[in-house]
N, C-alpha and C positions, 0 to 999 in steps of 0.2 A: 700694544692693543692690556688694556687694565683683564687682569685674576678672571676668572666670570663668578662669582658668587652666590649662584641659584644652577640649578641645570636647565633652565630656558634661559639664561646669557652662555651658558657653556651650548646650548642648542645652537644659537642664535649669533652666537661665533664659527658657529664650524659652520650653518649654511655660509653665512660672511663667504669663511675662507674656501670654499668649493663654488663663488661663479662664478658661474661661466662652464660649470663640469657640467657632466651626459645628469639629464634628471634624473634617471633609472639609477646613477651612482648615491647622487642627493640623496633619495629616500634610505636608498639601506643604507649611506652612511647616520641619517638624521633617528633612521629607525636600533640601529646597533647601538650608539652612542647614548639614549635615553635607555634601552633595554639592561645596557649594562651599569649605569649608575644611574637606576628608579633599585636596581636592586641592591646596590652597594649601600644605597644609603633604608633601602629595608633589614638589610644584615645590621646597621647599624645604628639605630631606637636612636640612641642616644647624643650623636652629633645632630648637627643643623646643616641644610647643602653644602652652606660655604663650610664647613670643618670635614666634609664630608671631600666635597672638591678637593680640595685641599689638600688631602691625606693619596685621592684615587686621580689627580690628574699624574702625578710623577710616573706613576705605572701605567691607566691606559694613554695617556701622553694630553697633553697643550691643543686646542682645536686646530692650531697650523698644523701641528705637529699628525695630526689621524687626517687629517686631510692629504696631507703631503701623501702618508700610508696608502691610502684609497685611489689615490689619482695612480701610485705606482702600480696600485692591483688593478688598477682597471686596464692600461697597458696591455697588462698577460694575457689579463677577458676579450682583453678583442681583439689580441693574437690567436685566443684561442679558437672563438667567434667566425674570426675571416682566418681562413687560412690561406700561406702563400700563397698565392694569386700565377696559375699556366701562364710560362714565359708571354711575352710582349709577341707575337704576328704578328708582318709592319704586309702582308699580301690578304684582301678584298677576303677572298678562301679561309687562307687564317683564322683572321679573325669570324667570320664566322662557321666555319667544322670545328674551330677554337673552343665553343660551349659546351662542345659531351666533356670535356676536360674541367669544367669548374661543377667542383662538389656541391656549389648550392643552387646548381642547376634540378637536381634530383628532388633537394630538399624543396624547392618549390612548387615540381610537379605532383614528384606526393600530394605538400600540404593542401594545390585545386582538387584533387581528388580528394581526400579526408573534410575540407571542408565542408563538403552538402553535408553531413552527418553532424559539423557540431552546430553549424546551420539554425539546421530543426531545432534540436536541441538547444541553444540557445535562448532561439525565438522563442521556441513554447517557452521555456521558464520565462523569459522577462512577460511576454501577454502573459500569460498561466501568470506569476508573480504579484504584476503589478495591476490584475484586474480585484484581484485576489484579497487584494493587499486594501484597493478601493472601496471589495459588498462589505468587512470583514472592520472598516475603520469605528464604527459604528456602535459596533458593540466590544466590550473589556475582552478579549482573547482578539481585536483583534488589533491589536499595539505592540506583543510581543509580536505577531507571526509575521508583520513589517519590520520588525528586528532585525529576524530572525532571514528575513529575507531579504531585506540593505545587502547584512551580512554572508551571503552566501554569492550572493552579485561579487562581490571587496575578491570573493575566494576563488568562486570564477574569472574572476582578472586577471588573479596567480593566474590558474591554470592553465588558460590561453598561454598567457604573460612566455611559458616557460614553452608551449607549445612554439610558439612564434619565434624565441630567442634560439628554438635546436636548430624548428627546419628550415628557417627565411634570415637568422644569421643576425635579429636586427636585438639590442641588448634593453631589455624590457628589466624591471627591481625584481630581485629574489624574496622583497619586505613587502610587508602592506604598509601604510600610511600609519603609525603608531599612537594609539588609542589616546585622547588625554585624561589623564589622569585626577585634576583640576576639578574637571565639568562633573555638576548631576548627571542622574542618566538623563531626563529627562535633554539639556544639555546636551547631554552627547546624541543622542536619537535626532536629537533637530540639526546637529552636524550633519549626521547624514541627509538630512535629503536639504543644505546649505552646501554643500561642497561636489564644488562639480563635477569632480570625476566620479561621482557613483552618476549623475544625472548621462558622464558621456560614457561611461560602460556599461547602460542599459541605454546608448543610443546604439554599443558598436552590436550589440549582442542580437539588439534588432535588425541593424543592416545583414549581418555573418547571413540571414536567409536568400532573401536578393546575391548579395555577393558568391556565395554557396552556389546557387546553380546557376550563375556563372561560370565560374570558376573549373565545375565539376565537368558540364558540358564543355565550355571547352577544350581541355582533356582526353575527355575520354573519345568525342567526333574526331576533333583533330587528331588525336595517336590509331586510331584507330582506322582512319582514313589513311594516315600516310605507310601503315604498318600493309596494309589493304594495297596500296601500289606498288612498295616495295615485295610483297607476295607475287607480281603481277604476272614475273616468271615461271614461280612452281606453279602455280596454279595455271599455266598455259602450258606447261612441257610433260606435268601428268595428266592435261584430259585432251591434250591438243586437238585431237580429229571430233572429241563431241565436242567442241566450245568452234570449233570451224564453223560445223555443220550446225551447231543451236544459232550461231549471226550467220550464214547464208542463208540456210533455212527459214528465219525466220527476216530477211532481207534488212539486215542490219552493218549500217554503214556507217563508217569513222571519218570526221576531215576537219584533217588537222593542219586544211591550210592548201595543201594541196595537190585539190582530187580526194573524190571521194576514193571508200575500198573497203570490202570487209580484211577485217581484225586480223592481226597476225604478233606471228611476235618481235614484227619492227613495234610493232601498239607496246608490248606486253616493255617492252627493255623503256618505251620513250615511260614508260606508266612508271618502273622501279626509279628512271632515275627523279621522276618528278614526285615518289613519295619520302625518298632519300633529302629532297629539299624543300617539303613540307613536314616532313622530323624537324629538319634541326630548327625551319622556324620556329614550331612549337616549343623546341626548346628555347630559343629564342624571347623568347612571349610569357616564357614557364617563370625568366628569368626577374624578367620587365616585373611582372602583373608583382610574386612572390619582394620587388624592393617594395613597389609601390603598397602593395599591403602590408610592412613590414614599417610607412611610415606611416602610416594611419593606424595601424595599432596604436605606438611610440603614445600620436594627436591625443589618441583617446584615452589610453587607458594606464598612461603612469603620469602624474601628477605632475603638470610645469611643463608636459609635453610636447 
């Protein structure tokens, strides 16, 4: 491969060397490389891009070398994001109850509870920003407002990416796409409108409200019902006489398929067992939804994801 003579050629070769890598990794690598090379060019105003690259490539690395370093770094990142899984269990019961040993399960469950708050904020920000941008577009202050709004959307996408990566384990970019240096201000603004990632990020922010409502409702209702069922023997032990009189006096009859009867200790134990099963089923659901949402976030928030 020929030695790059411009920064754009260097970035194109780096992108080619990273072909097939994680899109988040590619975005981070391109941002870091362009930021470093342009900083070097700014510190050497008397040199052309070709002369600067000939000097810097020796210290920063050729595109192929940089790509290899980032691939090695990605392996360490993935190991940190995905801690060693618990030992595989062959029995059905072991696989069912083993979900409690997966730390990602609890991160996903917490994300489901947090999603309502973040969903309300993202939805409100997106709707208010788009509405005000459209309304102010006819005024002189409209253009600066639109630029600030779209800039804030990109910042929020990085913030959400850090949350998703920390709680769900999905690899997200740590750097935004590098702004075009050779384009005029109007072209940069136009680039925000033509960049598909801008609109997919807005779509993600709008989707987070209904998703947040569903996630929060599932997490709170299922966990509450599970804990309530598990605590049935304790409640019956503390209020055995009162509960028996309450059920009998109001003629509440329970039928598990073996004939009707007034609830007692046996029913409390059955509810406790059902509560345990429901709790672990909820953990499986939370882990599955966490994996699914991580893929949705990668697809909508990562360029080329």
